[in-house]
N, CA, C and O atoms as a printed pandas DataFrame, in Angstrom:
     atom_number atom_name residue_name chain_id  residue_number  x_coord  y_coord  z_coord
0              1         N          MET        A               1   98.350  165.436   69.533
1              2        CA          MET        A               1   98.640  164.408   69.392
2              3         C          MET        A               1   97.288  163.796   68.703
3              4         O          MET        A               1   96.285  164.507   68.649
4              5         N          LYS        A               2   97.279  162.739   68.286
5              6        CA          LYS        A               2   96.159  162.091   67.431
6              7         C          LYS        A               2   96.607  160.740   67.391
7              8         O          LYS        A               2   97.777  160.365   67.467
8              9         N          ASN        A               3   95.407  159.914   67.244
9             10        CA          ASN        A               3   95.379  158.578   68.443
10            11         C          ASN        A               3   94.619  157.931   66.753
11            12         O          ASN        A               3   93.442  158.225   66.548
12            13         N          ILE        A               4   95.216  157.272   65.909
13            14        CA          ILE        A               4   94.891  156.648   64.956
14            15         C          ILE        A               4   94.877  155.313   65.138
15            16         O          ILE        A               4   95.689  154.564   65.680
16            17         N          PHE        A               5   93.379  155.032   64.373
17            18        CA          PHE        A               5   92.723  153.572   64.379
18            19         C          PHE        A               5   92.995  152.439   62.903
19            20         O          PHE        A               5   92.165  152.131   62.048
20            21         N          VAL        A               6   93.970  152.148   62.980
21            22        CA          VAL        A               6   94.109  150.986   61.519
22            23         C          VAL        A               6   93.711  149.645   61.832
23            24         O          VAL        A               6   94.272  148.754   62.469
24            25         N          GLY        A               7   92.932  149.691   61.410
25            26        CA          GLY        A               7   91.761  147.761   60.791
26            27         C          GLY        A               7   92.485  147.530   59.690
27            28         O          GLY        A               7   93.375  147.922   58.936
28            29         N          ASN        A               8   91.211  146.212   60.104
29            30        CA          ASN        A               8   91.769  145.182   58.539
30            31         C          ASN        A               8   93.538  144.536   58.153
31            32         O          ASN        A               8   94.029  144.170   57.085
32            33         N          LEU        A               9   94.043  144.609   59.368
33            34        CA          LEU        A               9   95.901  144.505   59.225
34            35         C          LEU        A               9   96.008  142.494   59.205
35            36         O          LEU        A               9   95.733  141.485   59.855
36            37         N          SER        A              10   96.453  142.857   58.275
37            38        CA          SER        A              10   96.902  140.850   58.019
38            39         C          SER        A              10   97.417  140.505   59.757
39            40         O          SER        A              10   98.112  141.176   60.520
40            41         N          PHE        A              11   96.963  139.624   59.877
41            42        CA          PHE        A              11   97.610  138.914   61.784
42            43         C          PHE        A              11   99.018  138.847   61.776
43            44         O          PHE        A              11   99.617  138.656   62.834
44            45         N          ASN        A              12   99.885  139.044   60.227
45            46        CA          ASN        A              12  101.605  138.778   60.092
46            47         C          ASN        A              12  102.482  139.963   60.759
47            48         O          ASN        A              12  103.625  140.098   61.196
48            49         N          THR        A              13  100.868  141.046   60.533
49            50        CA          THR        A              13  101.978  142.584   60.339
50            51         C          THR        A              13  102.104  142.968   61.616
51            52         O          THR        A              13  101.208  143.152   62.440
52            53         N          GLN        A              14  104.013  143.149   61.817
53            54        CA          GLN        A              14  104.866  143.568   63.094
54            55         C          GLN        A              14  104.262  145.000   63.237
55            56         O          GLN        A              14  103.531  145.662   62.501
56            57         N          GLU        A              15  105.040  145.322   64.885
57            58        CA          GLU        A              15  105.037  146.954   64.580
58            59         C          GLU        A              15  106.161  147.719   63.922
59            60         O          GLU        A              15  105.863  148.865   63.584
60            61         N          ASP        A              16  107.148  147.396   63.723
61            62        CA          ASP        A              16  107.690  147.994   62.994
62            63         C          ASP        A              16  107.782  148.378   61.153
63            64         O          ASP        A              16  108.507  149.214   60.613
64            65         N          GLU        A              17  106.763  147.425   60.497
65            66        CA          GLU        A              17  106.019  147.480   59.672
66            67         C          GLU        A              17  105.209  148.742   59.607
67            68         O          GLU        A              17  105.250  149.492   58.631
68            69         N          LEU        A              18  104.508  148.947   60.618
69            70        CA          LEU        A              18  103.331  149.442   60.172
70            71         C          LEU        A              18  104.138  151.110   60.549
71            72         O          LEU        A              18  104.058  152.039   59.745
72            73         N          ARG        A              19  104.790  151.215   61.725
73            74        CA          ARG        A              19  105.510  152.566   61.899
74            75         C          ARG        A              19  106.199  152.982   60.778
75            76         O          ARG        A              19  106.514  154.166   60.654
76            77         N          GLN        A              20  106.483  152.114   59.908
77            78        CA          GLN        A              20  107.412  152.670   58.638
78            79         C          GLN        A              20  106.337  153.359   57.593
79            80         O          GLN        A              20  106.342  154.360   56.877
80            81         N          ALA        A              21  105.461  152.344   57.871
81            82        CA          ALA        A              21  104.524  152.877   56.629
82            83         C          ALA        A              21  103.614  154.098   56.906
83            84         O          ALA        A              21  102.816  154.676   56.167
84            85         N          PHE        A              22  103.984  154.324   58.234
85            86        CA          PHE        A              22  103.109  156.139   58.911
86            87         C          PHE        A              22  104.281  156.764   58.820
87            88         O          PHE        A              22  104.055  157.846   58.278
88            89         N          GLU        A              23  105.782  156.621   59.142
89            90        CA          GLU        A              23  106.468  157.463   59.334
90            91         C          GLU        A              23  106.807  158.128   57.854
91            92         O          GLU        A              23  107.437  159.177   57.723
92            93         N          GLY        A              24  106.272  157.323   56.746
93            94        CA          GLY        A              24  106.347  158.147   55.680
94            95         C          GLY        A              24  105.740  159.405   55.366
95            96         O          GLY        A              24  106.077  160.242   54.529
96            97         N          HIS        A              25  104.648  159.397   56.299
97            98        CA          HIS        A              25  103.592  160.902   56.429
98            99         C          HIS        A              25  104.036  161.507   57.474
99           100         O          HIS        A              25  103.357  162.530   57.573
100          101         N          GLY        A              26  105.189  161.440   58.759
101          102        CA          GLY        A              26  105.405  162.534   59.603
102          103         C          GLY        A              26  105.879  161.646   60.935
103          104         O          GLY        A              26  105.942  160.417   60.978
104          105         N          THR        A              27  106.112  162.332   61.725
105          106        CA          THR        A              27  106.407  161.424   63.336
106          107         C          THR        A              27  105.438  160.708   63.689
107          108         O          THR        A              27  104.251  161.025   63.763
108          109         N          VAL        A              28  105.906  159.780   63.900
109          110        CA          VAL        A              28  105.588  158.378   64.737
110          111         C          VAL        A              28  105.619  158.320   65.926
111          112         O          VAL        A              28  106.747  157.933   66.231
112          113         N          GLU        A              29  104.586  158.602   67.438
113          114        CA          GLU        A              29  104.869  158.327   68.887
114          115         C          GLU        A              29  105.503  156.907   68.889
115          116         O          GLU        A              29  106.611  156.372   68.859
116          117         N          LYS        A              30  103.760  156.499   68.958
117          118        CA          LYS        A              30  103.783  154.829   69.389
118          119         C          LYS        A              30  103.209  154.245   68.328
119          120         O          LYS        A              30  102.842  154.950   67.389
120          121         N          VAL        A              31  103.053  152.970   68.307
121          122        CA          VAL        A              31  102.814  151.929   67.725
122          123         C          VAL        A              31  102.095  150.930   68.207
123          124         O          VAL        A              31  102.900  150.528   69.047
124          125         N          SER        A              32  100.945  150.047   68.331
125          126        CA          SER        A              32  100.208  149.480   69.300
126          127         C          SER        A              32   99.151  148.593   68.382
127          128         O          SER        A              32   97.976  148.892   68.165
128          129         N          ILE        A              33  100.105  147.024   67.731
129          130        CA          ILE        A              33   99.257  146.279   67.742
130          131         C          ILE        A              33   98.271  145.488   68.244
131          132         O          ILE        A              33   98.567  144.295   68.168
132          133         N          ILE        A              34   97.335  145.682   68.672
133          134        CA          ILE        A              34   96.174  144.793   70.102
134          135         C          ILE        A              34   96.277  143.185   69.371
135          136         O          ILE        A              34   96.095  142.735   68.240
136          137         N          SER        A              35   96.570  142.774   70.355
137          138        CA          SER        A              35   96.801  140.900   70.491
138          139         C          SER        A              35   95.582  140.591   71.800
139          140         O          SER        A              35   95.206  141.067   72.871
140          141         N          ASP        A              36   95.211  139.103   70.569
141          142        CA          ASP        A              36   94.173  138.529   72.241
142          143         C          ASP        A              36   94.942  137.871   73.078
143          144         O          ASP        A              36   95.798  136.999   72.930
144          145         N          ARG        A              37   94.340  138.631   74.313
145          146        CA          ARG        A              37   94.873  138.555   75.454
146          147         C          ARG        A              37   95.055  136.442   75.522
147          148         O          ARG        A              37   96.088  135.927   75.950
148          149         N          ASP        A              38   94.058  135.743   75.105
149          150        CA          ASP        A              38   94.613  134.278   75.602
150          151         C          ASP        A              38   95.342  133.682   74.707
151          152         O          ASP        A              38   96.181  132.886   75.129
152          153         N          THR        A              39   95.208  133.932   73.009
153          154        CA          THR        A              39   96.233  133.470   72.441
154          155         C          THR        A              39   97.784  133.761   72.553
155          156         O          THR        A              39   98.729  132.975   72.614
156          157         N          GLY        A              40   97.733  135.477   72.562
157          158        CA          GLY        A              40   98.468  136.422   71.788
158          159         C          GLY        A              40   99.119  136.814   70.905
159          160         O          GLY        A              40  100.236  137.323   70.813
160          161         N          ARG        A              41   97.812  136.362   69.774
161          162        CA          ARG        A              41   98.099  136.664   68.104
162          163         C          ARG        A              41   97.129  137.596   67.956
163          164         O          ARG        A              41   96.011  137.600   68.471
164          165         N          SER        A              42   97.719  138.548   67.076
165          166        CA          SER        A              42   96.919  139.701   66.393
166          167         C          SER        A              42   95.987  139.444   66.216
167          168         O          SER        A              42   95.661  138.381   65.687
168          169         N          ARG        A              43   94.882  140.706   66.759
169          170        CA          ARG        A              43   93.434  140.771   66.712
170          171         C          ARG        A              43   93.360  141.566   64.966
171          172         O          ARG        A              43   92.160  141.669   64.714
172          173         N          GLY        A              44   93.825  141.874   64.301
173          174        CA          GLY        A              44   93.584  142.737   63.042
174          175         C          GLY        A              44   93.790  144.249   63.101
175          176         O          GLY        A              44   93.804  144.959   62.096
176          177         N          PHE        A              45   93.921  144.620   64.147
177          178        CA          PHE        A              45   94.297  146.521   64.160
178          179         C          PHE        A              45   94.919  146.699   65.251
179          180         O          PHE        A              45   95.258  145.814   66.036
180          181         N          ALA        A              46   95.143  148.130   65.377
181          182        CA          ALA        A              46   96.236  148.743   66.213
182          183         C          ALA        A              46   95.502  150.055   66.383
183          184         O          ALA        A              46   94.306  150.347   66.344
184          185         N          PHE        A              47   96.905  150.937   66.638
185          186        CA          PHE        A              47   96.551  152.171   67.346
186          187         C          PHE        A              47   98.313  153.394   67.171
187          188         O          PHE        A              47   99.380  153.394   67.786
188          189         N          VAL        A              48   97.908  154.013   66.335
189          190        CA          VAL        A              48   99.466  154.320   65.303
190          191         C          VAL        A              48   99.308  156.109   66.130
191          192         O          VAL        A              48   98.362  156.759   65.686
192          193         N          GLU        A              49   99.981  156.659   66.988
193          194        CA          GLU        A              49   99.556  158.211   67.889
194          195         C          GLU        A              49  100.963  158.848   66.740
195          196         O          GLU        A              49  101.957  158.270   66.302
196          197         N          MET        A              50  100.470  160.211   66.566
197          198        CA          MET        A              50  101.585  161.039   65.778
198          199         C          MET        A              50  100.938  162.242   66.447
199          200         O          MET        A              50   99.770  162.588   66.620
200          201         N          PRO        A              51  102.335  162.842   66.815
201          202        CA          PRO        A              51  101.892  164.492   67.469
202          203         C          PRO        A              51  101.540  164.919   67.116
203          204         O          PRO        A              51  100.557  165.492   67.586
204          205         N          ASN        A              52  102.212  165.194   65.236
205          206        CA          ASN        A              52  101.344  166.433   64.509
206          207         C          ASN        A              52  100.470  166.183   63.780
207          208         O          ASN        A              52  100.646  165.480   62.785
208          209         N          ASP        A              53   99.081  166.810   64.173
209          210        CA          ASP        A              53   97.965  166.700   63.755
210          211         C          ASP        A              53   97.628  166.766   62.030
211          212         O          ASP        A              53   96.887  165.959   61.469
212          213         N          GLU        A              54   98.276  167.800   61.402
213          214        CA          GLU        A              54   98.720  167.678   60.112
214          215         C          GLU        A              54   99.332  166.933   59.182
215          216         O          GLU        A              54   99.284  167.126   57.967
216          217         N          GLU        A              55  100.108  165.788   59.941
217          218        CA          GLU        A              55  101.042  165.257   59.511
218          219         C          GLU        A              55   99.556  163.725   59.917
219          220         O          GLU        A              55   99.220  163.031   58.958
220          221         N          ALA        A              56   99.153  163.558   60.775
221          222        CA          ALA        A              56   97.861  162.526   60.696
222          223         C          ALA        A              56   97.000  162.765   59.995
223          224         O          ALA        A              56   96.588  161.890   59.233
224          225         N          GLU        A              57   96.449  164.005   60.017
225          226        CA          GLU        A              57   95.144  164.016   58.958
226          227         C          GLU        A              57   95.919  163.590   57.534
227          228         O          GLU        A              57   95.194  162.898   56.819
228          229         N          ARG        A              58   97.191  163.853   57.002
229          230        CA          ARG        A              58   97.991  163.119   56.237
230          231         C          ARG        A              58   98.208  161.776   55.742
231          232         O          ARG        A              58   97.854  161.237   54.694
232          233         N          ALA        A              59   98.762  161.430   56.572
233          234        CA          ALA        A              59   98.637  159.627   57.049
234          235         C          ALA        A              59   97.388  159.183   56.835
235          236         O          ALA        A              59   97.539  158.041   56.400
236          237         N          ILE        A              60   96.601  159.351   56.873
237          238        CA          ILE        A              60   94.762  158.943   57.318
238          239         C          ILE        A              60   94.700  159.248   55.733
239          240         O          ILE        A              60   95.235  158.435   54.979
240          241         N          ALA        A              61   94.198  160.149   55.316
241          242        CA          ALA        A              61   93.737  160.570   53.460
242          243         C          ALA        A              61   94.819  159.470   53.084
243          244         O          ALA        A              61   94.182  158.488   52.703
244          245         N          ALA        A              62   96.214  159.206   53.026
245          246        CA          ALA        A              62   96.983  158.780   52.017
246          247         C          ALA        A              62   97.170  156.939   52.495
247          248         O          ALA        A              62   97.508  156.203   51.568
248          249         N          LEU        A              63   97.006  156.453   53.528
249          250        CA          LEU        A              63   96.432  154.957   54.122
250          251         C          LEU        A              63   95.487  154.412   54.423
251          252         O          LEU        A              63   95.658  153.234   54.738
252          253         N          ASP        A              64   94.215  154.895   54.475
253          254        CA          ASP        A              64   93.131  154.516   54.219
254          255         C          ASP        A              64   92.885  154.168   53.033
255          256         O          ASP        A              64   93.260  154.906   52.123
256          257         N          GLY        A              65   92.102  152.800   52.710
257          258        CA          GLY        A              65   92.463  151.870   51.776
258          259         C          GLY        A              65   92.892  151.333   50.666
259          260         O          GLY        A              65   92.460  150.802   49.643
260          261         N          ALA        A              66   94.713  151.888   51.610
261          262        CA          ALA        A              66   95.984  151.216   50.207
262          263         C          ALA        A              66   95.686  150.095   50.268
263          264         O          ALA        A              66   94.523  149.785   50.526
264          265         N          ASP        A              67   96.593  149.218   50.062
265          266        CA          ASP        A              67   96.767  148.038   49.896
266          267         C          ASP        A              67   98.440  148.095   50.897
267          268         O          ASP        A              67   99.512  148.670   50.708
268          269         N          PHE        A              68   97.837  147.049   52.115
269          270        CA          PHE        A              68   99.059  146.706   52.685
270          271         C          PHE        A              68   99.005  145.260   53.294
271          272         O          PHE        A              68   98.066  144.866   53.986
272          273         N          GLY        A              69  100.071  144.535   52.978
273          274        CA          GLY        A              69  100.481  143.190   53.077
274          275         C          GLY        A              69   99.172  142.261   52.619
275          276         O          GLY        A              69   98.774  141.222   53.145
276          277         N          GLY        A              70   98.465  143.193   51.115
277          278        CA          GLY        A              70   97.526  141.733   50.507
278          279         C          GLY        A              70   96.218  142.432   50.993
279          280         O          GLY        A              70   95.145  142.018   50.556
280          281         N          ARG        A              71   96.255  143.553   51.945
281          282        CA          ARG        A              71   94.796  143.784   52.170
282          283         C          ARG        A              71   94.696  145.023   52.348
283          284         O          ARG        A              71   95.695  145.677   52.645
284          285         N          ALA        A              72   93.247  145.707   52.178
285          286        CA          ALA        A              72   92.876  147.604   51.966
286          287         C          ALA        A              72   92.875  148.005   53.747
287          288         O          ALA        A              72   91.882  147.787   54.441
288          289         N          LEU        A              73   93.897  148.488   54.187
289          290        CA          LEU        A              73   93.469  149.251   55.544
290          291         C          LEU        A              73   92.714  150.333   55.769
291          292         O          LEU        A              73   93.097  151.413   55.321
292          293         N          LYS        A              74   91.727  150.258   56.369
293          294        CA          LYS        A              74   91.273  151.604   56.711
294          295         C          LYS        A              74   91.562  152.162   58.482
295          296         O          LYS        A              74   91.553  151.627   59.590
296          297         N          VAL        A              75   91.757  153.273   58.027
297          298        CA          VAL        A              75   92.323  154.079   58.793
298          299         C          VAL        A              75   91.327  155.321   59.270
299          300         O          VAL        A              75   90.559  155.970   58.560
300          301         N          ASN        A              76   91.534  155.423   60.435
301          302        CA          ASN        A              76   90.136  156.775   60.432
302          303         C          ASN        A              76   90.949  157.000   61.914
303          304         O          ASN        A              76   91.665  156.141   62.429
304          305         N          LEU        A              77   90.669  158.375   62.493
305          306        CA          LEU        A              77   90.927  159.050   64.016
306          307         C          LEU        A              77   90.141  157.877   65.364
307          308         O          LEU        A              77   89.021  157.457   65.654
308          309         N          ALA        A              78   91.005  157.798   65.666
309          310        CA          ALA        A              78   90.376  156.346   67.171
310          311         C          ALA        A              78   89.189  157.182   67.840
311          312         O          ALA        A              78   89.478  158.369   67.989
312          313         N          ARG        A              79   88.007  156.839   68.243
313          314        CA          ARG        A              79   87.349  157.262   68.941
314          315         C          ARG        A              79   87.420  156.733   70.129
315          316         O          ARG        A              79   87.497  155.508   70.225
316          317         N          PRO        A              80   87.404  157.759   71.562
317          318        CA          PRO        A              80   87.837  156.686   72.810
318          319         C          PRO        A              80   86.456  155.738   73.190
319          320         O          PRO        A              80   85.353  155.712   72.644
320          321         N          ARG        A              81   86.788  155.263   73.917
321          322        CA          ARG        A              81   86.338  154.144   74.805
322          323         C          ARG        A              81   85.060  154.610   75.471
323          324         O          ARG        A              81   85.253  155.417   76.380
324          325         N          GLU        A              82   83.831  154.296   75.236
325          326        CA          GLU        A              82   82.825  154.609   76.302
326          327         C          GLU        A              82   82.823  153.668   77.250
327          328         O          GLU        A              82   83.253  152.516   77.188
328          329         N          SER        A              83   82.134  154.429   78.432
329          330        CA          SER        A              83   82.785  153.738   79.655
330          331         C          SER        A              83   81.150  153.474   80.572
331          332         O          SER        A              83   80.902  153.811   81.730
332          333         N          SER        A              84   80.340  152.852   79.696
333          334        CA          SER        A              84   79.081  152.421   80.406
334          335         C          SER        A              84   79.095  150.684   80.763
335          336         O          SER        A              84   78.293  149.895   80.264
336          337         N          GLY        A              85   79.932  150.396   81.505
337          338        CA          GLY        A              85   80.662  149.597   82.456
338          339         C          GLY        A              85   80.678  148.025   80.858
339          340         O          GLY        A              85   80.638  147.968   79.629
340          341         N          GLY        A              86   80.753  147.208   81.905
341          342        CA          GLY        A              86   81.078  145.693   81.228
342          343         C          GLY        A              86   82.741  145.677   80.695
343          344         O          GLY        A              86   83.414  144.646   80.713
344          345         N          GLY        A              87   83.179  146.805   80.296
345          346        CA          GLY        A              87   84.394  146.635   79.515
346          347         C          GLY        A              87   84.485  145.885   78.338
347          348         O          GLY        A              87   83.491  145.302   77.906
348          349         N          GLY        A              88   86.051  145.814   77.516
349          350        CA          GLY        A              88   86.089  145.316   76.351
350          351         C          GLY        A              88   86.075  146.747   75.131
351          352         O          GLY        A              88   86.039  147.952   75.384
352          353         N          PHE        A              89   86.103  146.278   74.233
353          354        CA          PHE        A              89   86.184  147.420   73.328
354          355         C          PHE        A              89   84.929  148.247   73.150
355          356         O          PHE        A              89   83.787  147.792   73.212
356          357         N          GLY        A              90   85.287  149.629   72.900
357          358        CA          GLY        A              90   84.005  150.165   72.686
358          359         C          GLY        A              90   82.787  150.175   74.281
359          360         O          GLY        A              90   81.749  150.836   74.233
360          361         N          GLY        A              91   83.111  149.477   75.359
361          362        CA          GLY        A              91   82.533  149.702   76.048
362          363         C          GLY        A              91   80.907  149.025   76.076
363          364         O          GLY        A              91   80.353  148.952   74.979
364          365         N          GLY        A              92   80.269  148.617   77.094
365          366        CA          GLY        A              92   79.072  148.426   76.638
366          367         C          GLY        A              92   79.417  146.985   77.556
367          368         O          GLY        A              92   80.460  146.665   78.125
368          369         N          ARG        A              93   77.980  146.202   77.441
369          370        CA          ARG        A              93   77.927  144.682   77.287
370          371         C          ARG        A              93   77.491  143.744   75.994
371          372         O          ARG        A              93   76.580  143.871   75.175
372          373         N          ARG        A              94   78.321  142.947   76.125
373          374        CA          ARG        A              94   77.900  141.915   74.588
374          375         C          ARG        A              94   76.896  142.058   74.773
375          376         O          ARG        A              94   76.483  142.681   73.796
376          377         N          ASP        A              95   75.211  141.702   76.198
377          378        CA          ASP        A              95   74.148  141.274   75.486
378          379         C          ASP        A              95   73.316  142.545   75.479
379          380         O          ASP        A              95   72.113  142.369   75.673
380          381         N          ASP        A              96   73.779  143.939   75.271
381          382        CA          ASP        A              96   72.865  144.645   75.070
382          383         C          ASP        A              96   72.275  145.091   74.456
383          384         O          ASP        A              96   71.499  145.963   74.845
384          385         N          ASN        A              97   72.378  144.616   72.905
385          386        CA          ASN        A              97   72.280  144.312   71.502
386          387         C          ASN        A              97   70.559  143.023   71.741
387          388         O          ASN        A              97   69.787  143.004   70.782
388          389         N          ARG        A              98   70.249  142.242   72.832
389          390        CA          ARG        A              98   69.209  141.498   72.383
390          391         C          ARG        A              98   68.370  141.650   73.203
391          392         O          ARG        A              98   68.514  141.093   74.291
392          393         N          GLY        A              99   67.413  142.321   72.985
393          394        CA          GLY        A              99   66.455  143.561   73.612
394          395         C          GLY        A              99   66.279  143.263   75.013
395          396         O          GLY        A              99   67.205  143.045   75.794
396          397         N          ASN        A             100   65.344  143.264   75.229
397          398        CA          ASN        A             100   64.890  143.617   76.923
398          399         C          ASN        A             100   64.466  141.932   77.551
399          400         O          ASN        A             100   63.495  141.655   78.255
400          401         N          ARG        A             101   65.452  141.052   77.072
401          402        CA          ARG        A             101   65.272  140.184   77.827
402          403         C          ARG        A             101   65.492  139.991   79.315
403          404         O          ARG        A             101   66.267  140.829   79.777
404          405         N          ALA        A             102   65.060  139.186   80.116
405          406        CA          ALA        A             102   65.065  138.988   81.526
406          407         C          ALA        A             102   66.779  138.761   82.260
407          408         O          ALA        A             102   67.215  137.870   81.531
408          409         N          PRO        A             103   67.363  138.932   82.784
409          410        CA          PRO        A             103   68.658  138.702   82.962
410          411         C          PRO        A             103   68.649  137.090   83.537
411          412         O          PRO        A             103   67.735  136.624   84.218
412          413         N          ARG        A             104   69.778  136.403   83.142
413          414        CA          ARG        A             104   70.036  134.882   82.928
414          415         C          ARG        A             104   70.106  134.175   84.740
415          416         O          ARG        A             104   70.958  134.452   85.585
416          417         N          GLN        A             105   69.205  133.460   84.858
417          418        CA          GLN        A             105   69.265  133.174   86.404
418          419         C          GLN        A             105   70.747  131.965   86.422
419          420         O          GLN        A             105   70.978  131.136   85.540
420          421         N          PRO        A             106   71.219  132.097   87.142
421          422        CA          PRO        A             106   72.549  130.873   87.301
422          423         C          PRO        A             106   72.053  129.747   87.503
423          424         O          PRO        A             106   70.897  129.535   87.867
424          425         N          ARG        A             107   73.227  128.626   87.192
425          426        CA          ARG        A             107   72.509  126.838   86.657
426          427         C          ARG        A             107   73.097  126.399   87.736
427          428         O          ARG        A             107   73.951  125.556   87.462
428          429         N          TRP        A             108   72.996  126.614   88.811
429          430        CA          TRP        A             108   73.291  125.748   89.948
430          431         C          TRP        A             108   72.280  125.166   90.202
431          432         O          TRP        A             108   72.248  124.360   91.131
């Protein structure tokens, strides 16, 4: 089973449209367009699960850079999330790249 990351999607892309694009290259198990928790609006990326590794590799090769809804798709194997705390996509804390600052004090 391959989990495929699909980025640079139009915010109007529907799961069935994306499924159709990938089914042209093999069997699709699941399509998940990621949406914002607060607004419900698409975040512009999705994950596609394909059970056959060879079909998944063919889909990645064929669709990476392909025009889809007027945008060039970014398609590659999904990397597992890191579990370094803080939650969110890719793990880690948002302020990890801010240098060695002292933690902020509460504002009360």
